[in-house]
C-alpha positions as a Markdown table, in Angstrom:
| # | Residue | x | y | z |
|---|---|---|---|---|
| 1 | Met | -43.4 | 2.0 | 8.2 |
| 2 | Ala | -42.8 | -1.6 | 8.9 |
| 3 | Phe | -41.8 | -4.6 | 6.9 |
| 4 | Thr | -44.2 | -7.5 | 6.1 |
| 5 | Arg | -43.2 | -11.0 | 6.9 |
| 6 | Thr | -44.1 | -14.0 | 4.6 |
| 7 | Pro | -45.2 | -16.4 | 6.1 |
| 8 | Ser | -46.5 | -14.4 | 9.0 |
| 9 | Asn | -45.7 | -17.2 | 11.6 |
| 10 | Pro | -42.2 | -16.1 | 13.0 |
| 11 | Asn | -41.3 | -19.8 | 13.5 |
| 12 | Glu | -41.7 | -20.8 | 9.8 |
| 13 | Phe | -38.7 | -20.7 | 7.4 |
| 14 | Pro | -37.6 | -19.8 | 4.8 |
| 15 | Ala | -38.9 | -16.3 | 5.5 |
| 16 | Lys | -39.2 | -13.1 | 3.4 |
| 17 | Tyr | -39.5 | -9.5 | 4.8 |
| 18 | Thr | -40.7 | -6.9 | 2.3 |
| 19 | Gly | -40.7 | -3.1 | 2.8 |
| 20 | Thr | -42.8 | -0.4 | 1.1 |
| 21 | Glu | -42.0 | 2.5 | -1.2 |
| 22 | Ala | -41.8 | 4.7 | 1.9 |
| 23 | Asn | -39.1 | 4.9 | 4.7 |
| 24 | Asp | -39.3 | 1.6 | 6.4 |
| 25 | Ser | -37.6 | 0.1 | 9.5 |
| 26 | Leu | -36.9 | -3.5 | 10.6 |
| 27 | Phe | -35.4 | -4.8 | 13.8 |
| 28 | Leu | -34.9 | -8.5 | 13.5 |
| 29 | Val | -33.8 | -10.9 | 16.3 |
| 30 | Asp | -33.7 | -14.7 | 16.7 |
| 31 | Gln | -34.0 | -15.5 | 13.0 |
| 32 | Pro | -31.0 | -17.8 | 12.5 |
| 33 | Ser | -31.1 | -18.6 | 8.7 |
| 34 | Thr | -32.8 | -18.7 | 5.3 |
| 35 | Val | -34.1 | -15.1 | 5.4 |
| 36 | Leu | -34.7 | -12.7 | 2.5 |
| 37 | Ile | -35.1 | -9.0 | 3.2 |
| 38 | Glu | -36.1 | -6.5 | 0.5 |
| 39 | Gly | -36.2 | -2.8 | 1.3 |
| 40 | Leu | -37.7 | -1.5 | -1.9 |
| 41 | Asp | -37.6 | 2.4 | -2.3 |
| 42 | Gly | -37.3 | 4.8 | 0.6 |
| 43 | Asn | -34.6 | 5.4 | 3.2 |
| 44 | Asp | -34.8 | 2.1 | 5.0 |
| 45 | Val | -33.2 | 1.0 | 8.3 |
| 46 | Ile | -32.5 | -2.7 | 8.6 |
| 47 | Asp | -31.1 | -3.9 | 12.0 |
| 48 | Ile | -30.3 | -7.6 | 12.4 |
| 49 | Val | -29.1 | -9.2 | 15.6 |
| 50 | Gly | -27.7 | -12.8 | 15.7 |
| 51 | Pro | -29.8 | -15.2 | 17.8 |
| 52 | Phe | -28.4 | -15.8 | 21.2 |
| 53 | Leu | -29.5 | -19.5 | 21.2 |
| 54 | Asn | -27.5 | -20.0 | 18.0 |
| 55 | Asn | -24.3 | -18.5 | 19.4 |
| 56 | Gly | -25.0 | -15.3 | 17.5 |
| 57 | Ile | -24.5 | -17.0 | 14.1 |
| 58 | Ile | -26.7 | -16.2 | 11.1 |
| 59 | Ser | -26.5 | -17.9 | 7.7 |
| 60 | Glu | -28.1 | -17.9 | 4.3 |
| 61 | Tyr | -29.4 | -14.3 | 4.6 |
| 62 | Ala | -30.1 | -12.2 | 1.5 |
| 63 | Val | -30.5 | -8.5 | 2.4 |
| 64 | Tyr | -31.3 | -5.8 | -0.2 |
| 65 | Gly | -31.6 | -2.2 | 0.6 |
| 66 | Asn | -32.7 | -1.4 | -3.0 |
| 67 | Gly | -33.7 | 2.2 | -3.8 |
| 68 | Asp | -32.6 | 5.4 | -1.9 |
| 69 | Asp | -30.3 | 5.8 | 1.1 |
| 70 | Asp | -30.4 | 2.7 | 3.3 |
| 71 | Ile | -28.7 | 1.7 | 6.6 |
| 72 | Ile | -28.1 | -2.0 | 7.1 |
| 73 | Glu | -26.5 | -3.1 | 10.4 |
| 74 | Ile | -25.8 | -6.7 | 11.2 |
| 75 | Ser | -24.6 | -7.6 | 14.8 |
| 76 | Ala | -23.6 | -11.2 | 14.8 |
| 77 | Ala | -20.7 | -13.4 | 16.0 |
| 78 | Asn | -20.5 | -14.8 | 12.4 |
| 79 | Val | -22.3 | -14.2 | 9.1 |
| 80 | Val | -22.1 | -17.2 | 6.9 |
| 81 | Asp | -23.2 | -18.0 | 3.3 |
| 82 | Ser | -25.0 | -14.7 | 3.0 |
| 83 | Leu | -25.4 | -11.7 | 0.6 |
| 84 | Val | -25.8 | -8.1 | 1.8 |
| 85 | Gln | -26.3 | -5.4 | -0.9 |
| 86 | Gly | -27.1 | -1.7 | -0.6 |
| 87 | Gly | -28.8 | -0.7 | -3.8 |
| 88 | Gly | -29.5 | 2.6 | -5.6 |
| 89 | Gly | -28.7 | 5.3 | -3.0 |
| 90 | Lys | -25.9 | 6.4 | -0.6 |
| 91 | Asp | -26.0 | 3.3 | 1.7 |
| 92 | Val | -24.3 | 2.5 | 5.0 |
| 93 | Ile | -23.6 | -1.2 | 5.5 |
| 94 | Gln | -22.0 | -2.3 | 8.8 |
| 95 | Val | -21.4 | -6.0 | 9.6 |
| 96 | Gly | -20.2 | -7.1 | 13.0 |
| 97 | Asp | -21.0 | -7.2 | 16.7 |
| 98 | Arg | -22.7 | -3.8 | 17.2 |
| 99 | Thr | -21.7 | -1.4 | 19.9 |
| 100 | Ser | -24.3 | 1.3 | 19.3 |
| 101 | Pro | -24.4 | 3.2 | 17.0 |
| 102 | Ile | -21.6 | 1.4 | 15.0 |
| 103 | Ala | -21.3 | -2.3 | 14.2 |
| 104 | Phe | -18.1 | -4.0 | 15.5 |
| 105 | Gly | -16.9 | -7.5 | 16.1 |
| 106 | Gly | -17.9 | -10.8 | 14.5 |
| 107 | Ala | -16.7 | -12.4 | 11.3 |
| 108 | Val | -18.0 | -12.8 | 7.8 |
| 109 | Thr | -17.4 | -16.1 | 6.1 |
| 110 | Asn | -18.1 | -17.2 | 2.5 |
| 111 | Ser | -20.4 | -14.2 | 2.0 |
| 112 | Ile | -20.7 | -11.1 | -0.3 |
| 113 | Ile | -21.0 | -7.6 | 1.2 |
| 114 | Arg | -21.6 | -5.1 | -1.5 |
| 115 | Gly | -22.5 | -1.4 | -1.9 |
| 116 | Gly | -24.6 | -0.2 | -4.8 |
| 117 | Ala | -24.9 | 2.4 | -7.5 |
| 118 | Asp | -24.0 | 5.4 | -5.4 |
| 119 | Ser | -21.3 | 6.4 | -2.9 |
| 120 | Asp | -21.5 | 3.9 | -0.1 |
| 121 | Tyr | -19.8 | 3.1 | 3.2 |
| 122 | Val | -19.1 | -0.6 | 3.8 |
| 123 | Ser | -17.7 | -1.7 | 7.1 |
| 124 | Val | -16.8 | -5.3 | 8.0 |
| 125 | Glu | -15.2 | -6.3 | 11.3 |
| 126 | Ser | -13.5 | -9.4 | 10.2 |
| 127 | Ala | -13.6 | -11.1 | 6.8 |
| 128 | Gln | -12.8 | -14.8 | 6.4 |
| 129 | Ser | -12.5 | -17.5 | 3.8 |
| 130 | Gly | -14.5 | -17.0 | 0.6 |
| 131 | Thr | -15.8 | -13.5 | 1.5 |
| 132 | Val | -16.0 | -10.7 | -1.1 |
| 133 | Val | -16.3 | -7.1 | 0.1 |
| 134 | Asn | -17.1 | -4.6 | -2.8 |
| 135 | Gly | -17.9 | -0.9 | -2.7 |
| 136 | Asn | -19.4 | -1.3 | -6.2 |
| 137 | Lys | -20.1 | 1.8 | -8.3 |
| 138 | Ala | -19.3 | 5.5 | -7.4 |
| 139 | Asn | -16.9 | 6.8 | -4.7 |
| 140 | Asp | -17.0 | 4.3 | -1.9 |
| 141 | Gln | -15.3 | 3.7 | 1.4 |
| 142 | Val | -14.6 | 0.2 | 2.4 |
| 143 | Asp | -13.3 | -0.6 | 5.9 |
| 144 | Ile | -12.1 | -4.0 | 7.1 |
| 145 | Trp | -11.2 | -3.7 | 10.8 |
| 146 | Gly | -9.8 | -7.1 | 12.0 |
| 147 | Asn | -8.1 | -10.2 | 10.8 |
| 148 | Thr | -8.7 | -11.3 | 7.2 |
| 149 | Asn | -7.9 | -14.6 | 5.5 |
| 150 | Gly | -8.8 | -15.8 | 2.0 |
| 151 | Ile | -10.9 | -12.8 | 1.1 |
| 152 | Arg | -11.2 | -10.3 | -1.9 |
| 153 | Ala | -11.9 | -6.6 | -1.5 |
| 154 | Tyr | -12.8 | -4.2 | -4.3 |
| 155 | Gly | -13.3 | -0.5 | -4.4 |
| 156 | Gly | -15.4 | -0.5 | -7.5 |
| 157 | Ser | -15.6 | 1.8 | -10.5 |
| 158 | Glu | -14.6 | 5.2 | -9.3 |
| 159 | Asn | -12.4 | 6.9 | -6.7 |
| 160 | Asp | -12.5 | 4.7 | -3.6 |
| 161 | Glu | -10.9 | 4.4 | -0.2 |
| 162 | Ile | -10.1 | 1.0 | 1.2 |
| 163 | Tyr | -8.8 | 0.5 | 4.8 |
| 164 | Ile | -7.4 | -2.7 | 6.2 |
| 165 | Ser | -6.8 | -2.2 | 9.9 |
| 166 | Asp | -4.5 | -4.0 | 12.3 |
| 167 | Gly | -4.4 | -7.8 | 12.5 |
| 168 | Thr | -3.5 | -10.4 | 9.9 |
| 169 | Phe | -4.0 | -10.0 | 6.1 |
| 170 | Asn | -3.4 | -13.5 | 4.7 |
| 171 | Asn | -4.1 | -15.2 | 1.4 |
| 172 | Ser | -6.1 | -12.2 | 0.3 |
| 173 | Ser | -6.3 | -9.6 | -2.4 |
| 174 | Val | -7.4 | -5.9 | -2.5 |
| 175 | Asn | -8.2 | -4.2 | -5.8 |
| 176 | Gly | -9.1 | -0.6 | -6.1 |
| 177 | Ser | -10.4 | -1.3 | -9.6 |
| 178 | Ala | -11.1 | 1.7 | -11.8 |
| 179 | Gly | -10.6 | 5.3 | -10.6 |
| 180 | Ala | -8.0 | 7.0 | -8.4 |
| 181 | Asp | -8.1 | 4.9 | -5.3 |
| 182 | Thr | -6.5 | 5.1 | -1.9 |
| 183 | Ile | -5.6 | 1.9 | -0.1 |
| 184 | Trp | -4.5 | 1.8 | 3.6 |
| 185 | Val | -3.0 | -1.3 | 5.2 |
| 186 | Gly | -2.2 | -1.0 | 8.9 |
| 187 | Gly | -3.0 | 2.6 | 9.4 |
| 188 | Trp | -6.1 | 4.8 | 9.8 |
| 189 | Lys | -6.7 | 8.1 | 8.0 |
| 190 | Gly | -3.2 | 9.5 | 8.1 |
| 191 | Val | -2.2 | 8.3 | 11.6 |
| 192 | Gly | 1.5 | 7.5 | 11.4 |
| 193 | Val | 2.2 | 9.2 | 8.1 |
| 194 | Asp | 3.5 | 12.5 | 9.3 |
| 195 | Ser | 3.7 | 11.7 | 13.0 |
| 196 | Pro | 5.0 | 8.9 | 15.3 |
| 197 | Glu | 1.6 | 7.6 | 16.6 |
| 198 | Asn | 1.2 | 3.9 | 17.1 |
| 199 | Val | -1.1 | 2.7 | 14.3 |
| 200 | Gly | -1.3 | -1.0 | 15.1 |
| 201 | Ala | 0.5 | -4.2 | 14.1 |
| 202 | Val | 0.0 | -5.9 | 10.7 |
| 203 | Ser | 1.2 | -9.3 | 9.5 |
| 204 | Ile | 0.8 | -9.9 | 5.8 |
| 205 | Asn | 1.3 | -13.2 | 4.0 |
| 206 | Asn | 0.7 | -14.4 | 0.4 |
| 207 | Ser | -1.4 | -11.5 | -0.5 |
| 208 | Ser | -1.7 | -8.8 | -3.2 |
| 209 | Ile | -2.8 | -5.2 | -3.3 |
| 210 | Trp | -3.7 | -3.7 | -6.7 |
| 211 | Gly | -4.4 | -0.1 | -7.4 |
| 212 | Gly | -6.1 | -0.2 | -10.9 |
| 213 | Ser | -5.9 | 1.9 | -14.0 |
| 214 | Glu | -5.6 | 5.5 | -12.6 |
| 215 | Asp | -3.5 | 7.5 | -10.1 |
| 216 | Asp | -3.6 | 5.3 | -6.9 |
| 217 | Thr | -2.0 | 5.8 | -3.5 |
| 218 | Phe | -1.0 | 3.1 | -1.1 |
| 219 | Tyr | -0.2 | 3.5 | 2.6 |
| 220 | Leu | 1.5 | 0.5 | 4.3 |
| 221 | Leu | 1.7 | 1.7 | 7.9 |
| 222 | Gly | 2.0 | -0.1 | 11.2 |
| 223 | Asp | 3.9 | -0.8 | 14.4 |
| 224 | Phe | 5.1 | -4.1 | 12.9 |
| 225 | Ile | 4.5 | -4.6 | 9.3 |
| 226 | Glu | 5.9 | -8.0 | 8.4 |
| 227 | Ser | 5.1 | -9.8 | 5.2 |
| 228 | Asp | 5.9 | -12.8 | 3.1 |
| 229 | Asp | 5.1 | -13.0 | -0.6 |
| 230 | Leu | 3.4 | -9.6 | -0.7 |
| 231 | Leu | 2.7 | -8.0 | -4.1 |
| 232 | Val | 1.7 | -4.3 | -4.3 |
| 233 | Ser | 0.9 | -3.2 | -7.9 |
| 234 | Gly | 0.1 | 0.3 | -9.0 |
| 235 | Asp | -0.8 | -0.8 | -12.5 |
| 236 | Lys | -1.4 | 2.2 | -14.9 |
| 237 | Gly | -1.4 | 5.8 | -13.7 |
| 238 | Asn | 0.9 | 7.9 | -11.5 |
| 239 | Asp | 0.9 | 5.9 | -8.4 |
| 240 | Gln | 2.4 | 6.5 | -4.9 |
| 241 | Ile | 3.4 | 4.1 | -2.2 |
| 242 | Phe | 4.1 | 5.3 | 1.4 |
| 243 | Thr | 5.6 | 3.0 | 4.0 |
| 244 | Ser | 6.1 | 3.8 | 7.7 |
| 245 | Thr | 6.9 | 1.4 | 10.6 |
| 246 | Gln | 8.0 | 1.9 | 14.2 |
| 247 | Gly | 9.2 | -1.6 | 14.9 |
| 248 | Gly | 8.9 | -3.6 | 11.7 |
| 249 | Ala | 9.6 | -3.6 | 8.1 |
| 250 | Phe | 7.7 | -3.4 | 4.8 |
| 251 | Ala | 8.2 | -6.8 | 3.1 |
| 252 | Gly | 10.0 | -8.0 | 6.2 |
| 253 | Gly | 9.7 | -11.6 | 5.5 |
| 254 | Val | 10.9 | -13.8 | 2.6 |
| 255 | Thr | 9.8 | -11.8 | -0.4 |
| 256 | Gly | 7.9 | -8.7 | -1.3 |
| 257 | Thr | 7.3 | -6.7 | -4.5 |
| 258 | Phe | 6.1 | -3.2 | -5.4 |
| 259 | Asn | 5.4 | -2.9 | -9.1 |
| 260 | Gly | 4.6 | 0.7 | -10.1 |
| 261 | Gly | 3.4 | -0.2 | -13.6 |
| 262 | Glu | 3.0 | 2.4 | -16.3 |
| 263 | Gly | 3.1 | 6.0 | -15.3 |
| 264 | Asn | 5.2 | 8.2 | -13.2 |
| 265 | Asp | 5.3 | 6.4 | -9.8 |
| 266 | Thr | 6.7 | 7.3 | -6.4 |
| 267 | Ala | 7.8 | 5.0 | -3.6 |
| 268 | Arg | 8.3 | 7.0 | -0.4 |
| 269 | Gly | 9.2 | 6.3 | 3.2 |
| 270 | Thr | 7.4 | 8.4 | 5.8 |
| 271 | Phe | 7.9 | 9.6 | 9.3 |
| 272 | Gln | 9.1 | 6.4 | 10.9 |
| 273 | Thr | 12.2 | 4.3 | 10.3 |
| 274 | Asp | 11.8 | 2.7 | 6.9 |
| 275 | Lys | 13.3 | -0.7 | 6.2 |
| 276 | Leu | 13.1 | -3.6 | 3.8 |
| 277 | Gly | 13.9 | -7.1 | 4.7 |
| 278 | Gly | 14.3 | -10.4 | 3.0 |
| 279 | Thr | 14.7 | -10.5 | -0.8 |
| 280 | Asn | 12.5 | -7.7 | -2.0 |
| 281 | Thr | 11.9 | -5.8 | -5.3 |
| 282 | Phe | 10.7 | -2.3 | -6.0 |
| 283 | Asp | 9.9 | -2.4 | -9.8 |
| 284 | Met | 8.9 | 1.2 | -10.6 |
| 285 | Gly | 7.7 | 0.4 | -14.2 |
| 286 | Val | 7.7 | 2.6 | -17.2 |
| 287 | Gly | 7.7 | 6.3 | -16.6 |
| 288 | Ala | 9.6 | 9.0 | -14.7 |
| 289 | Asp | 9.6 | 7.4 | -11.3 |
| 290 | Thr | 10.9 | 8.4 | -7.8 |
| 291 | Leu | 12.1 | 6.4 | -4.9 |
| 292 | Ile | 12.4 | 8.5 | -1.7 |
| 293 | Leu | 13.4 | 7.2 | 1.7 |
| 294 | Glu | 12.6 | 9.8 | 4.5 |
| 295 | Asn | 14.2 | 9.4 | 7.9 |
| 296 | Ala | 15.5 | 6.1 | 6.8 |
| 297 | Gly | 17.1 | 3.9 | 9.4 |
| 298 | Gly | 18.6 | 1.7 | 6.8 |
| 299 | Leu | 17.7 | -0.9 | 4.2 |
| 300 | Ala | 18.4 | -4.6 | 4.7 |
| 301 | Ala | 20.4 | -6.7 | 2.4 |
| 302 | Lys | 19.4 | -8.2 | -1.0 |
| 303 | Asp | 16.9 | -5.6 | -2.0 |
| 304 | Thr | 16.3 | -4.6 | -5.6 |
| 305 | Tyr | 15.1 | -1.3 | -7.1 |
| 306 | Val | 14.3 | -1.4 | -10.9 |
| 307 | Phe | 13.6 | 1.7 | -12.9 |
| 308 | Asn | 12.5 | 1.2 | -16.5 |
| 309 | Ser | 12.1 | 3.7 | -19.4 |
| 310 | Gly | 11.8 | 7.3 | -18.3 |
| 311 | Asp | 13.7 | 9.8 | -16.2 |
| 312 | Ser | 13.9 | 8.4 | -12.7 |
| 313 | Val | 15.1 | 9.5 | -9.3 |
| 314 | Ala | 16.4 | 7.3 | -6.4 |
| 315 | Ala | 16.6 | 9.8 | -3.5 |
| 316 | Thr | 17.2 | 9.8 | 0.3 |
| 317 | Lys | 15.8 | 12.4 | 2.6 |
| 318 | Leu | 15.9 | 13.1 | 6.3 |
| 319 | Asp | 13.7 | 15.4 | 8.2 |
| 320 | Lys | 16.5 | 16.0 | 10.7 |
| 321 | Asp | 20.2 | 15.5 | 10.9 |
| 322 | Gly | 21.4 | 11.9 | 10.5 |
| 323 | Phe | 22.4 | 9.4 | 7.8 |
| 324 | Asn | 20.4 | 7.8 | 5.1 |
| 325 | Lys | 22.2 | 4.7 | 3.9 |
| 326 | Leu | 21.6 | 2.3 | 1.1 |
| 327 | Arg | 23.3 | -0.9 | 2.5 |
| 328 | Thr | 25.1 | -4.0 | 1.5 |
| 329 | Ser | 23.8 | -6.1 | -1.4 |
| 330 | Thr | 21.3 | -3.6 | -2.6 |
| 331 | Thr | 20.8 | -3.4 | -6.4 |
| 332 | Ile | 19.5 | -0.4 | -8.2 |
| 333 | Thr | 18.8 | -0.9 | -11.9 |
| 334 | Phe | 18.2 | 2.1 | -14.1 |
| 335 | Gly | 16.7 | 2.0 | -17.5 |
| 336 | Asn | 16.7 | 4.4 | -20.5 |
| 337 | Gly | 16.5 | 8.1 | -19.5 |
| 338 | Val | 18.3 | 10.6 | -17.3 |
| 339 | Asp | 18.4 | 9.0 | -13.9 |
| 340 | Val | 19.3 | 10.5 | -10.6 |
| 341 | Ile | 20.6 | 9.2 | -7.2 |
| 342 | Gln | 20.0 | 12.2 | -5.1 |
| 343 | Gly | 20.5 | 13.3 | -1.5 |
| 344 | Leu | 18.0 | 15.7 | 0.0 |
| 345 | Asp | 18.2 | 18.3 | 2.8 |
| 346 | Ala | 20.3 | 16.4 | 5.2 |
| 347 | Thr | 23.5 | 14.4 | 5.7 |
| 348 | Asp | 23.0 | 11.6 | 3.2 |
| 349 | Lys | 25.2 | 8.6 | 2.6 |
| 350 | Ile | 24.9 | 6.7 | -0.7 |
| 351 | Asp | 27.2 | 3.7 | -0.8 |
| 352 | Ile | 28.2 | 2.5 | -4.3 |
| 353 | Asp | 30.3 | -0.5 | -5.2 |
| 354 | Phe | 31.8 | -0.3 | -8.7 |
| 355 | Thr | 33.4 | -3.7 | -8.5 |
| 356 | Pro | 33.2 | -5.2 | -12.1 |
| 357 | Thr | 31.0 | -8.2 | -12.6 |
| 358 | Gly | 31.5 | -8.8 | -16.3 |
| 359 | Arg | 28.6 | -6.6 | -17.4 |
| 360 | Glu | 27.8 | -2.9 | -17.5 |
| 361 | Val | 27.7 | -1.2 | -14.2 |
| 362 | Leu | 26.1 | 2.2 | -14.4 |
| 363 | Ser | 23.8 | 4.0 | -16.9 |
| 364 | Pro | 24.2 | 7.8 | -17.5 |
| 365 | Ala | 23.1 | 9.0 | -14.1 |
| 366 | Phe | 23.6 | 11.9 | -11.8 |
| 367 | Leu | 24.9 | 11.5 | -8.3 |
| 368 | Gln | 23.6 | 14.8 | -7.0 |
| 369 | Pro | 24.2 | 16.2 | -3.5 |
| 370 | Asn | 21.8 | 18.4 | -1.6 |
| 371 | Ser | 21.7 | 22.1 | -2.5 |
| 372 | Gly | 22.3 | 23.6 | 1.0 |
| 373 | Ala | 25.6 | 24.6 | 2.6 |
| 374 | Lys | 24.6 | 23.1 | 6.0 |
| 375 | Tyr | 25.0 | 19.5 | 5.1 |
| 376 | Thr | 27.5 | 17.1 | 3.6 |
| 377 | Asp | 26.8 | 14.3 | 1.2 |
| 378 | Val | 29.0 | 11.2 | 1.1 |
| 379 | Leu | 29.2 | 9.0 | -1.9 |
| 380 | Asn | 30.9 | 5.8 | -0.8 |
| 381 | Ala | 32.3 | 3.4 | -3.3 |
| 382 | Asn | 32.3 | 0.5 | -1.0 |
| 383 | Thr | 29.2 | -1.3 | 0.0 |
| 384 | Ile | 26.3 | -1.3 | -2.5 |
| 385 | Tyr | 26.6 | -4.5 | -4.5 |
| 386 | Glu | 25.9 | -3.3 | -8.0 |
| 387 | Ile | 24.1 | -0.6 | -10.0 |
| 388 | Tyr | 23.1 | -1.7 | -13.5 |
| 389 | Gly | 22.1 | 0.3 | -16.5 |
| 390 | Asn | 22.6 | 1.2 | -20.1 |
| 391 | Ala | 25.3 | 3.1 | -21.9 |
| 392 | Asn | 25.0 | 6.8 | -22.8 |
| 393 | Pro | 23.6 | 6.6 | -26.3 |
| 394 | Asn | 25.6 | 9.6 | -27.3 |
| 395 | Thr | 29.1 | 8.5 | -26.1 |
| 396 | Gly | 28.8 | 4.7 | -25.6 |
| 397 | Leu | 30.3 | 5.2 | -22.2 |
| 398 | Phe | 28.9 | 4.2 | -18.8 |
| 399 | Glu | 29.1 | 7.6 | -17.1 |
| 400 | Val | 28.9 | 8.8 | -13.5 |
| 401 | Thr | 28.2 | 12.5 | -13.5 |
| 402 | Val | 28.7 | 14.3 | -10.2 |
| 403 | Glu | 26.9 | 17.6 | -10.0 |
| 404 | Asp | 27.0 | 20.1 | -7.1 |
| 405 | Phe | 24.2 | 22.7 | -6.7 |
| 406 | Gly | 25.0 | 25.5 | -4.2 |
| 407 | Asn | 27.8 | 25.6 | -1.7 |
| 408 | Ser | 27.6 | 22.1 | -0.2 |
| 409 | Ser | 30.7 | 20.0 | 0.0 |
| 410 | Leu | 30.9 | 16.6 | -1.8 |
| 411 | Tyr | 33.1 | 13.7 | -0.8 |
| 412 | Ile | 33.7 | 10.6 | -2.8 |
| 413 | Val | 34.9 | 8.0 | -0.4 |
| 414 | Gly | 37.2 | 5.2 | -1.6 |
| 415 | Gly | 37.4 | 3.2 | 1.7 |
| 416 | Glu | 40.0 | 3.2 | 4.3 |
| 417 | Gly | 43.6 | 3.5 | 2.9 |
| 418 | Lys | 42.4 | 3.6 | -0.7 |
| 419 | Thr | 42.2 | 6.2 | -3.4 |
| 420 | Leu | 39.1 | 6.6 | -5.5 |
| 421 | Glu | 40.7 | 4.9 | -8.5 |
| 422 | Asp | 41.8 | 1.9 | -6.3 |
| 423 | Ala | 38.3 | 1.6 | -4.9 |
| 424 | Leu | 36.6 | 1.7 | -8.4 |
| 425 | Asn | 38.9 | -1.1 | -9.6 |
| 426 | Thr | 37.1 | -1.3 | -12.9 |
| 427 | Ser | 37.5 | -1.1 | -16.6 |
| 428 | Glu | 37.8 | 1.9 | -19.0 |
| 429 | Asn | 34.0 | 1.8 | -19.3 |
| 430 | Ile | 33.6 | 4.0 | -16.2 |
| 431 | Phe | 34.0 | 7.7 | -16.8 |
| 432 | Ile | 34.0 | 10.3 | -13.9 |
| 433 | Ser | 33.1 | 13.8 | -15.0 |
| 434 | Asp | 33.1 | 17.3 | -13.4 |
| 435 | Arg | 36.5 | 16.9 | -11.7 |
| 436 | Asp | 36.5 | 20.6 | -10.9 |
| 437 | Leu | 34.0 | 19.9 | -8.0 |
| 438 | Asn | 35.1 | 19.3 | -4.4 |
| 439 | Val | 35.9 | 15.7 | -5.1 |
| 440 | Asp | 39.6 | 15.7 | -4.4 |
| 441 | Gln | 39.3 | 14.8 | -0.7 |
| 442 | Phe | 39.2 | 11.1 | -0.1 |
| 443 | Ile | 38.5 | 9.8 | 3.4 |
């Protein structure tokens, strides 16, 4: 059935379009501003096209799908000072410049695009200053396809998926809110996670990404992910962050922070070469946390990894032969608990500098090689700036425990022309155990 217009004269504004309790449809063209649309009950289809004579811009629209499962599509060059809301059912809301049957193109400025009480799909081509995109209640999918600046995006109250595609992501925030949420920045539905596909370029500045109170997953993927002042916070729950780039770096600009928050969190590199740049911090928070770098091409200088209370692992992993390396001026801070620096299933190189700094250097930790006979792990006392931690509560010593599982060889490298003891160059607070391992060869 059709919508009813009040007033009936199509040239009079403001205007109101009202549906019925049945399934209604509305195709609206050349109505530039001050329009109210209410779908009422029924599975309604509302299709709005920006007026050609107004450069495709619409403003001061209020669109409500209301009850049942509605489809709302807005094809406009710009949607300004407007509200679009789904309502009570499983709604589809697409805002942009429509290429049938999906809405693309166009920007949304100073507007609210919101789902409703059920599981909704909300798609916005480009979100600009003052815009709020919200999945609202239930399990929603929120897609923002192009450049964003000065916006807020929310998943809502349950398990949501939020996708920020390629382009710029500036002065903005994404919050999964309650529920176990999945947030993608620069990738699309797994592309680039386990394979080398090009997933687009992303530039991130002065923005934040929050998971919320449960077990959240973050994917920061892209051909060039470069960022200044980026905060990624898992908050409570057992959170995971995956990073993968082909040509760029996570937090590749001035500063970047991942804060795992409470719970057992994991920071993991993926298929591509994983790098950090600038002065960046991975603060894993309270819990048994894991930092894994897969197929790592290297870490840039002045990066910081912080593990708080709980048994934590800082590990490197390669899917094929090659070196993983923690590089110069990297700081790893362990907290209370049994902590591990671990090489996995490949030739790993973990560089450690025990040069004294006037404070404690290493908490009770395991430097653990891989378990296979095929590979060799190298623990090099030369290039990492410092590893800080706490004393073993049982002995009061700051211990390095080297454990070997299986038949793999382990080399502790003191640097060219130096013995291990020369390279350590530290006080009696350092204690090396398990001397019966293959640690007598210095290279």
